[in-house]
N, C-alpha and C positions, 0 to 999 in steps of 0.2 A: 504494500500500500504506500510505503514511503517512496517507491519509484513511480507511482502514478502521477501523471502530469495533470495539472489543473486545466479545466476546459478553457479554450480560448474564448475571449469575450465575444458574445453574440453567437457562439456556435450552437447553443441549445435553444436560442430564441430568435425567431426570424425578425423580430422587431428590434431595431437598433436602439440602444439606450443613450441618454445624454452623456456627455463626457464628464470628467470629474468636476469641472467647474460649473456644471449645471447647464452648459450650452447644448442645444440640440445637435444631433449629429450632422456632419457635413453632408452636402448633397451627394457626395460620392458614396456615402454609406447607406443612403436611403434606397429603397427599392424603386426602380424607375417604372412609371406607369406604362401599360401596354399601349403601343401606338394605335391611334384611331384610324379607322379605315377611311381613306379619302374618297369623296364622292366622284363618280364617273364624270370626267370633264365635259362630255356631251350633255349630261343631265344638268350640270352647272350652267352651261351655255344656254340650254333651253329655258331654264328658270330666269336667267338674266334677260333673254329676249322677251319672254312672256311678261316680265315685270315692266320692261321698257314699253311694250305695246299697251299695257294697261294704263300706264302713266300718260302715254301719248294720247290715247283715246279719251282719257279723262280730261286732259287739258283741252283737247279739241272740242269736246262736248260742252264743257262748263266755262272755260276761260277764254280761249282765243283759237283762231284757225287761220290758215293761209288761203288766199283766193287770188285768182288772176283775172285780168280784164280781157274779155273776148271780142269786144266791139268798140266802136267809136262814140257811143252814146254819152260818155262822160268827158269827151275832149272839150277843152284843153286841160282840165284838171287831172284826168286820168287817161292814159293812152293805152292802145292795144298792147297786150302782153305785159303790162305792169303787174308786178306781184305785190300783194298787200297782206298786212296783218289785220284781221278783224277781231276786235275785242268784244266780249259778251258780258262783262261785269257791270259796266256803268248802267245799263238798262234794267238791272235788278234793283237799283236804288232810285232811279229817276227816269222820267219819260223822254223819248226822243225830242230833240229841239230843232227849231227851224235852222236850216243850214247843215245839219248832220248828213254825212254821206253814209247810207245804210245799205246793208245786204239783207235780202229778204226772199222768202219763198213766194211764188206767184199766188194771186188771190183766186177765188173760185171762178170768176168770170174769165180770167186769163186761161185757166185750165180748161174751161169749156171751149174757148177759141182754139187752143192748142193742147189737145188731150195728152199728147206724148211729151209735153214739156216737163223736164225734170230739173233743169238748171235754176240756180238762184239768180236774182237780179241785183244790180247795184244802181242806186239813184240818190238824188239829194232831196231831203225833206223840205217841202215848200209850205204846205198847208197843215195846220194842227187841228185837232178835233174841235168842231164848233166854229171854225173860221170860214168866212165866205171868200172864195177864190175865183178870180176871173183873169183870163188872158185876152188882151185886146191892144191894138195899136202898138204891137211890139213890146208890150210891157206886161208883167204879172202884177196883179193887184190883190192884196189881202185886206179884207174889211175896208175896201175902197181906197186903200193907200198903196202907192206904187212901191215895189221892192227895189233896193239897190243891188244890182247884180253885175259886178265888173269882171266876173270870171266866166261868163257864158261865151260860147263860140260865136253866136250871132243872136240878134233879137228874134224872138219867135215870129214866124210869118203866118200863124194861124190864130183863129178866135176860138175861145172856149169859155163856157160858163156864162154867168156866175152860178156857182154851186156851193153849198155848205158841206164841209167835211163832216161825215158821220162820227158819232162817239167812238172812241177807241180805235180810230182809223187815221191814216195820214195820206196826204196827197204828195206824190213824189214825181219829180221831173229830172230828165237828164240835162247836164250842162250844155250838151250839144242839142239845143232845143229843137232844131228842125231835122234832126236825125236820131231821134230817141223814141223807142216804143215804151211809153210810160203812162202815167195816170190819165193823161188827156185822151188816151185811147181806151183803156180798160178799167179805169176807176181807181178805187182807194186800196191802200194796204192795211189790213187789220194789224193791230199791235202784236198779236200772237204770231204773226208771220215773220216778224223782224228777227233776224238771226243776230245781228250785232252792228257795230259801227266801225268803219274803216279808219284806222289811226296811223298806220305806218307803211311806207312803200320800201321794200327791201330789194327790188329789182326793177329796172336795170341799175347798174352801179352809178351812173351819172345822174340818177334821179332819186337816190336813196334819201329818205328823210320822212319826217312827220307829214301827215296830210292836213292841209289847212281847211278847217271847217268854217273859216271866216267868222271870228267872234264879233266882228262889227256888222255882221249880216242882220239888218234890222229894217223896219218899216221907215220910209221917209216921212217927215212931218206932213200933215195934211196941207194942201194948197200948193205944193211944189209941182 
């Protein structure tokens, strides 16, 4: 028995003990955890792509989306093939205002005229709910007062109205008044049909920037 060797520290206990000074054992004496199995890289990629799609669809549905201009109806403000950002947040807290450039789905009358029509339209808000609008002598009148419109391609060469804009609806016209398929053809846009407001042009590079909704767009004083 006198020749028996004392057991080596830790040989009878898989759990390492603190050293003599009461410090926990060094990392080298601890049992290392078993390595975790790494997820298949294809599965990781699929999850990343799926999450990106969900975020993109959520942003497009609730926040903003990109649109392009297919026609000359908004010249000179917007030109063919301009790419725009249309935001959807502001109309959750306030109504469209005169001068806003809005993107909207066709109304029922327009769908009756063109049953296969699926594209959204873009025009400028001219008449608000309850306002009387008339187009005559090359000028748009709202409640018998002429509008200041220094952004249109040319004065309108047609006569229209007077008519009162229905509740929860808007009269919209293209800035290219004589080459625009708009409210003076097919009527008013219901509030629920409005997708959002065009706020930023990101293409082409030489025209990148915010879209001017003309904050000074207002009725001229009576008598002018």
